[in-house]
C-alpha positions as CSV (number, residue, x, y, z in Angstrom):
1,M,-2.8,-15.2,13.8
2,L,-2.9,-15.0,17.5
3,V,1.1,-14.4,17.0
4,L,0.7,-11.8,14.4
5,A,-2.1,-9.9,15.9
6,G,0.0,-9.9,19.4
7,L,3.3,-8.5,17.5
8,V,1.2,-5.9,15.3
9,L,-0.9,-4.7,18.5
10,V,2.3,-3.9,20.2
11,L,4.5,-2.4,17.4
12,N,1.7,-0.1,15.6
13,P,0.2,1.5,18.8
14,L,3.7,2.0,20.0
15,H,4.4,3.9,16.4
16,V,1.2,5.8,17.0
17,R,2.2,6.7,20.5
18,A,5.8,8.2,19.6
19,Y,4.9,9.7,16.2
20,T,2.3,12.4,16.7
21,K,3.1,14.7,14.0
22,V,1.4,14.9,10.7
23,S,3.0,12.9,8.1
24,P,4.7,14.4,5.1
25,F,2.7,12.5,2.7
26,D,-0.3,14.8,2.2
27,E,-1.5,13.4,5.9
28,Y,-3.2,16.4,6.3
29,A,-5.3,16.5,3.3
30,H,-6.4,12.6,3.8
31,I,-7.2,13.7,7.4
32,D,-9.7,16.0,6.2
33,S,-11.1,13.3,3.8
34,M,-11.4,10.7,6.4
35,I,-13.1,13.2,8.8
36,R,-15.4,14.1,6.0
37,G,-16.3,10.1,5.3
38,S,-16.7,10.0,8.9
39,R,-19.6,12.2,8.3
40,G,-21.1,10.4,5.4
41,Q,-19.4,12.7,3.0
42,I,-18.6,10.4,-0.1
43,L,-17.5,13.0,-2.6
44,V,-14.9,15.7,-1.5
45,Q,-15.0,19.0,-4.0
46,P,-11.8,19.9,-5.7
47,D,-12.7,23.8,-4.0
48,D,-13.4,22.1,-0.3
49,K,-11.2,24.0,2.3
50,L,-10.0,22.1,5.4
51,L,-12.7,21.5,8.0
52,Q,-12.3,23.4,11.1
53,E,-11.7,19.7,12.9
54,T,-9.0,19.2,10.4
55,L,-7.3,22.3,11.1
56,D,-7.4,21.9,14.7
57,E,-5.8,18.3,14.3
58,V,-2.9,19.3,12.2
59,A,-2.2,22.4,14.1
60,C,-2.0,20.8,17.5
61,R,-0.1,17.8,16.1
62,E,2.2,20.0,14.1
63,A,4.2,18.9,10.6
64,D,6.7,16.5,10.3
65,T,8.8,19.0,8.0
66,E,11.6,16.7,7.4
67,V,10.7,16.0,4.0
68,T,8.6,18.6,2.7
69,G,9.5,21.9,4.7
70,L,5.5,22.5,5.1
71,R,4.5,24.2,8.8
72,F,1.2,24.8,10.1
73,P,-0.2,27.7,12.3
74,R,0.4,27.0,16.2
75,C,-2.4,25.3,18.0
76,R,-4.9,27.8,19.6
77,E,-8.4,28.2,20.7
78,G,-11.2,29.6,18.4
79,R,-11.5,29.1,14.6
80,Y,-8.7,28.9,11.9
81,D,-8.1,30.4,8.5
82,P,-7.8,27.7,6.0
83,A,-5.7,29.9,3.8
84,T,-2.9,30.0,6.4
85,F,-2.0,26.5,6.1
86,A,-0.6,24.5,3.5
87,Y,-1.6,24.4,-0.1
88,R,-3.9,27.8,0.7
89,G,-6.0,25.1,2.8
90,W,-7.2,22.9,-0.1
91,N,-7.8,19.4,0.2
92,Q,-5.6,17.9,-2.4
93,A,-6.8,14.6,-2.0
94,S,-10.4,15.2,-3.0
95,A,-10.1,13.3,-6.3
96,H,-9.1,10.1,-4.3
97,T,-11.8,6.9,-3.9
98,P,-13.9,7.6,-0.8
99,Y,-13.8,3.6,0.3
100,Y,-10.7,3.9,2.7
101,Y,-11.8,7.2,4.2
102,V,-15.5,6.3,4.9
103,L,-14.5,3.1,6.5
104,T,-11.4,4.1,8.6
105,G,-13.6,7.3,9.4
106,V,-16.7,5.6,10.2
107,A,-15.1,3.3,12.4
108,A,-12.9,5.8,14.1
109,R,-15.6,8.1,15.0
110,A,-17.4,4.9,16.4
111,L,-14.5,4.1,18.7
112,R,-14.2,7.6,19.7
113,A,-17.9,8.0,20.5
114,P,-17.4,6.6,24.4
115,S,-14.1,8.7,25.0
116,P,-13.6,12.1,26.2
117,P,-14.7,15.2,23.6
118,D,-11.0,16.2,23.3
119,D,-10.0,12.5,22.1
120,S,-8.4,12.6,18.6
121,I,-10.1,11.1,15.7
122,V,-7.1,11.0,13.9
123,T,-5.5,8.6,16.6
124,W,-8.0,6.1,16.4
125,A,-7.9,6.2,12.5
126,R,-4.2,5.4,12.9
127,L,-4.5,2.6,15.2
128,L,-7.1,1.3,12.9
129,G,-3.9,0.8,10.3
130,A,-3.1,-2.2,12.6
131,V,-6.9,-3.9,11.4
132,W,-6.2,-3.3,7.9
133,L,-3.1,-4.7,8.2
134,L,-3.8,-7.9,10.1
135,V,-6.8,-8.6,8.1
136,G,-4.3,-8.6,4.9
137,M,-2.1,-10.9,6.8
138,Y,-5.0,-13.5,7.3
139,L,-5.4,-13.4,3.7
140,V,-1.8,-14.0,2.8
141,L,-1.7,-17.2,5.3
142,R,-4.7,-18.7,3.2
143,A,-2.8,-17.7,0.1
144,G,0.4,-19.6,1.5
145,E,-1.6,-22.8,1.7
146,Y,-2.5,-22.8,-1.7
147,L,1.3,-22.9,-2.4
148,G,2.3,-25.1,0.3
149,V,4.5,-22.6,1.9
150,A,5.4,-23.6,5.4
151,R,3.4,-21.6,8.3
152,V,6.5,-20.6,10.7
153,P,8.5,-18.7,8.0
154,L,5.7,-17.1,6.5
155,V,4.7,-15.8,9.9
156,L,8.4,-14.7,10.1
157,A,8.2,-13.3,6.7
158,L,5.1,-11.1,7.7
159,V,6.5,-9.8,10.7
160,L,9.5,-8.8,8.6
161,V,7.5,-6.7,5.9
162,A,5.3,-5.3,8.9
163,A,8.0,-3.8,11.0
164,S,9.6,-2.5,7.6
165,P,9.6,1.1,7.3
166,A,7.4,1.7,4.1
167,L,4.6,-0.5,5.5
168,L,5.0,0.5,9.2
169,H,4.5,4.3,8.4
170,A,1.5,3.8,5.9
171,S,-0.2,1.3,8.5
172,T,0.2,4.0,11.5
173,T,-0.7,7.1,9.7
174,V,-4.0,7.9,8.0
175,N,-3.4,7.2,4.3
176,P,-4.8,5.2,2.0
177,D,-1.7,3.5,1.3
178,G,-2.5,1.9,4.6
179,A,-4.9,-0.2,2.8
180,A,-2.5,-1.4,-0.2
181,F,-1.4,-4.4,1.6
182,I,-4.9,-6.1,2.0
183,G,-5.8,-5.2,-1.5
184,G,-2.7,-6.8,-3.0
185,A,-3.2,-10.3,-0.8
186,A,-7.0,-10.3,-1.7
187,V,-6.3,-10.2,-5.4
188,L,-3.3,-12.5,-5.1
189,L,-5.2,-15.2,-2.6
190,A,-8.5,-14.9,-5.1
191,A,-6.2,-15.6,-8.3
192,L,-4.5,-18.7,-6.4
193,A,-8.1,-20.0,-5.3
194,W,-9.2,-19.7,-8.7
195,E,-6.2,-21.6,-10.5
196,Q,-6.9,-24.5,-8.1
197,G,-10.5,-24.5,-9.2
198,R,-12.0,-23.5,-5.7
199,R,-13.3,-20.0,-6.7
200,S,-15.0,-18.9,-9.8
201,M,-13.9,-16.0,-12.2
202,W,-16.5,-13.4,-10.5
203,L,-14.5,-13.5,-7.2
204,L,-11.2,-12.8,-9.3
205,G,-12.9,-10.0,-10.9
206,L,-14.5,-8.5,-7.7
207,S,-10.9,-8.7,-5.8
208,A,-9.4,-6.8,-8.7
209,F,-12.1,-4.3,-8.3
210,F,-11.5,-3.9,-4.5
211,C,-7.9,-3.7,-4.9
212,A,-7.9,-1.1,-7.6
213,S,-10.4,0.9,-6.1
214,L,-8.9,1.5,-3.0
215,D,-6.1,3.5,-4.8
216,T,-4.8,4.0,-8.1
217,T,-1.2,2.7,-7.4
218,N,-2.7,-0.7,-6.0
219,I,-3.1,-1.7,-9.5
220,M,1.0,-3.1,-8.7
221,G,-1.0,-5.9,-7.0
222,V,-3.1,-6.8,-9.7
223,I,-0.1,-6.8,-12.3
224,V,1.9,-9.2,-10.3
225,V,-1.2,-11.8,-10.9
226,V,-1.2,-10.6,-14.4
227,A,2.7,-11.4,-14.7
228,Y,2.0,-14.6,-12.7
229,F,-1.1,-15.7,-14.9
230,S,1.0,-15.2,-18.0
231,A,3.9,-17.7,-16.8
232,R,1.4,-20.1,-15.7
233,A,-0.7,-20.0,-19.2
234,F,2.8,-20.8,-20.8
235,A,2.8,-23.7,-18.3
236,S,-0.5,-24.7,-19.3
237,Y,0.0,-24.5,-23.3
238,R,3.2,-26.8,-22.9
239,G,1.5,-29.3,-20.7
240,L,3.8,-28.5,-17.7
241,D,2.3,-29.1,-14.0
242,R,-0.7,-30.5,-15.1
243,E,-1.9,-30.8,-11.5
244,N,-2.0,-27.3,-10.7
245,V,-2.6,-25.1,-13.9
246,R,-6.3,-24.5,-15.6
247,Q,-6.8,-25.9,-18.9
248,P,-7.2,-25.2,-21.3
249,W,-4.4,-22.2,-21.3
250,T,-6.9,-19.7,-22.8
251,A,-8.6,-19.8,-19.2
252,Y,-5.8,-17.8,-18.1
253,A,-6.4,-15.2,-20.8
254,G,-9.9,-14.7,-19.9
255,A,-9.0,-14.4,-15.9
256,T,-6.4,-11.4,-17.1
257,A,-9.4,-10.1,-19.2
258,A,-11.8,-10.2,-16.1
259,M,-9.1,-8.7,-13.8
260,G,-8.3,-5.8,-16.3
261,A,-11.6,-5.1,-16.9
262,A,-12.8,-4.9,-13.1
263,S,-9.5,-2.7,-12.4
264,F,-10.7,-0.6,-15.4
265,V,-13.9,-0.1,-13.8
266,A,-12.6,0.9,-10.7
267,I,-10.2,3.3,-11.7
268,F,-11.9,5.0,-14.5
269,G,-15.4,4.5,-13.0
270,W,-14.6,6.8,-10.1
271,K,-12.9,9.0,-12.3
272,L,-15.9,9.6,-14.4
273,V,-18.3,10.0,-11.3
274,Y,-15.8,12.3,-10.2
275,N,-15.8,14.5,-13.0
276,L,-19.4,14.5,-13.3
277,F,-20.5,15.5,-9.7
278,A,-17.2,17.6,-8.7
279,H,-17.7,21.3,-8.9
280,D,-16.2,23.0,-12.0
281,V,-13.0,24.2,-10.8
282,D,-10.0,26.0,-12.5
283,L,-7.0,24.2,-10.7
284,S,-4.4,25.4,-12.8
285,G,-3.0,27.7,-10.1
286,H,-3.3,25.3,-7.3
287,P,0.1,24.8,-5.5
288,A,-0.6,21.0,-5.4
289,R,-0.6,21.0,-9.4
290,T,2.0,23.6,-10.2
291,L,4.5,21.5,-7.9
292,F,4.0,18.6,-10.3
293,D,2.9,20.0,-13.9
294,I,5.2,19.4,-16.5
295,D,5.5,20.4,-20.1
296,H,6.4,16.9,-21.7
297,L,7.5,13.7,-20.1
298,D,11.0,12.9,-21.0
299,V,12.6,9.3,-21.4
300,G,14.6,9.6,-18.2
301,L,11.3,10.3,-15.9
302,V,10.0,6.8,-17.5
303,L,12.6,4.6,-18.0
304,G,15.4,6.2,-15.8
305,R,16.8,4.1,-12.8
306,D,15.1,5.8,-10.2
307,T,11.8,5.1,-11.9
308,L,12.5,1.5,-12.8
309,F,14.5,0.1,-9.6
310,G,12.9,2.9,-7.4
311,V,10.6,0.7,-5.7
312,V,13.0,-2.5,-5.6
313,P,12.4,-3.8,-2.8
314,P,9.2,-2.0,-1.5
315,I,10.5,-2.1,2.2
316,E,12.8,0.9,2.6
317,G,10.8,4.0,3.1
318,Y,10.3,7.3,5.3
319,M,11.5,6.8,8.7
320,P,10.8,9.7,11.2
321,G,13.1,10.8,14.0
322,T,11.2,8.7,16.8
323,L,12.2,5.5,14.7
324,A,15.5,5.8,13.1
325,S,18.0,4.4,15.4
326,E,21.0,2.9,14.5
327,P,20.3,-0.7,15.0
328,Y,16.9,-0.2,13.6
329,Q,18.4,0.8,10.4
330,V,21.2,-1.8,10.1
331,F,18.5,-4.3,10.1
332,V,16.4,-2.2,7.4
333,G,19.5,-2.6,5.3
334,A,19.8,-6.2,6.2
335,T,16.2,-6.9,5.5
336,A,16.3,-5.1,1.9
337,L,19.0,-7.4,0.9
338,L,17.0,-10.4,1.9
339,V,13.8,-9.1,-0.2
340,V,16.0,-8.9,-3.0
341,G,18.0,-11.9,-2.7
342,A,14.9,-13.9,-2.1
343,L,13.2,-12.6,-5.6
344,V,16.2,-12.8,-7.4
345,A,16.8,-16.3,-6.2
346,A,13.3,-17.4,-7.3
347,A,14.2,-15.4,-10.6
348,I,17.5,-17.8,-11.1
349,S,15.3,-21.1,-10.4
350,F,12.5,-20.3,-12.2
351,K,10.5,-22.6,-14.1
352,P,7.1,-21.8,-15.3
353,S,5.9,-25.2,-14.0
354,D,7.1,-24.1,-10.4
355,R,4.2,-21.6,-8.8
356,L,6.5,-20.3,-6.1
357,T,9.3,-19.3,-8.5
358,T,6.6,-18.1,-11.0
359,L,5.2,-15.6,-8.2
360,G,8.9,-14.3,-7.4
361,V,9.6,-13.6,-10.9
362,A,6.0,-12.0,-11.4
363,T,6.7,-9.7,-8.3
364,L,10.2,-8.5,-10.0
365,V,8.4,-7.7,-13.1
366,A,5.6,-6.2,-11.7
367,L,7.8,-3.7,-9.4
368,V,10.3,-2.9,-12.3
369,V,7.1,-2.5,-14.9
370,S,4.2,-0.7,-12.8
371,S,6.4,2.5,-12.1
372,P,6.7,3.6,-15.7
373,V,3.1,2.7,-15.9
374,L,2.1,4.8,-13.1
375,V,4.3,7.5,-14.5
376,L,2.7,7.6,-18.0
377,Y,-1.1,7.3,-16.4
378,N,-0.3,10.2,-14.2
379,Y,1.0,12.2,-17.2
380,V,-1.6,11.2,-19.7
381,S,-4.7,11.5,-17.3
382,D,-3.5,14.9,-15.3
383,G,-0.5,16.4,-17.3
384,L,1.7,15.7,-13.9
385,Y,4.8,13.9,-12.8
386,Y,4.7,11.8,-9.6
387,P,8.0,10.1,-8.5
388,I,7.0,6.6,-7.8
389,L,7.7,5.8,-4.0
390,T,8.0,2.5,-2.1
391,R,4.9,3.2,0.1
392,Q,2.9,3.1,-3.1
393,A,3.9,-0.5,-3.9
394,L,3.0,-2.0,-1.1
395,A,0.5,-4.2,-2.7
396,T,3.3,-6.4,-3.8
397,L,4.2,-7.0,-0.3
398,P,1.9,-10.2,0.1
399,A,3.5,-11.8,-2.8
400,A,7.0,-11.1,-1.7
401,A,6.2,-12.2,1.8
402,I,5.1,-15.6,0.5
403,V,8.2,-15.7,-1.8
404,I,10.3,-14.9,1.2
405,A,9.0,-17.7,3.0
406,G,8.9,-20.3,0.4
407,I,12.6,-19.7,-0.9
408,A,13.6,-19.8,3.0
409,Q,13.3,-23.8,3.2
410,T,16.5,-25.1,4.6
411,P,17.3,-24.5,8.5
412,V,20.3,-22.1,7.7
413,A,17.8,-20.0,5.4
414,R,15.1,-20.0,8.0
415,G,17.3,-19.2,11.0
416,L,18.7,-16.1,8.6
417,L,15.2,-15.2,8.1
418,A,14.6,-15.5,11.9
419,A,17.1,-13.7,13.0
420,I,16.7,-10.5,10.4
421,A,12.9,-10.4,11.2
422,G,13.3,-11.0,14.9
423,G,16.1,-8.1,15.0
424,L,14.0,-5.7,12.8
425,Y,10.7,-6.0,14.9
426,L,12.8,-5.8,18.2
427,T,14.9,-2.8,17.3
428,A,11.9,-1.4,16.3
429,V,10.2,-1.7,19.5
430,M,13.3,-0.3,21.2
431,A,13.2,2.7,19.4
432,L,9.7,3.5,20.0
433,L,9.6,2.9,23.8
């Protein structure tokens, strides 16, 4: 953890310093929710206009227009008119659960308190992404112990995913995606501990609730465990790997039901609370809705290549100009090949009695299955279509990191992992300096 903390606390602050613009992934709305959370506001109303503090932050940082083309008014003294900002100044993140915003916002405001009045709360909130990430890394190290994964390759695998574009961007901007890694790590650790009889099913359900409550897309981390338990139930039923499986096999069905119920409560419980207490506002003309509103859902949108394989692997993602150097992009390509290779190698050598290869197959299945599930959920619940991006699959990276480390068993494989992880990290640091 000291090694990981040292590396993360160099890379992430460098990214925060270099990338000052507002991320195109609705960061302006997440900043507003974070600032409201820092003031104790849990429920953000759908007709809430962006706060003046938010408007000043985003105007003075400027928008990153490379993806969305959105622009903000120029930074100036005095009050801003919210209607002159993106989406008419509406907070389109109002329906998100408040947990990430409140935790990050309160901590960021407390850290900012001793600083000068013009110190940015957004900078502190972005820096806190490193804390979310490091706690998740600790949970992954603990999970790796249950599978007997060697510590050195696991640390290398964690450095690899931390320096990847998708996780690096999420953990250095204000966005609930930055908490996905810790959510996926928590439910995976609880699952492996339960399987070994070290923890109760209550903790497993609580971890699933925690994972799904941070963001709906974190359900991918729960699906990894569900797929893993399905294969392990078969191993238990056939009498394979008697030392590590739970008996009887129906115990896995009970654990899956507990996780499913907890995830259901986390997602739909908040949706119910939000619908009960949110203002009754006609959002049919809201620009954020009209952009994604569709009349019907085509099969291609659910089972097309971009949906089924769009987040395989969940490594590549948006690279701002401050990071997209040629050497870094070369190592990003090598990282993608390494991750896919490790998951495919696990699938080829899969045995229900082998927990590591089972986890690899479960991760691969979750990456392919989860995107269509989320597309259907968005359409059925809101009548909207959102393309599922790699930043929304970060809850699967804890499992992927363990599989990568476990597959790298030979000196050559570990040398390759060290070379790619080290190269990715160093080229990222060099690009940001």
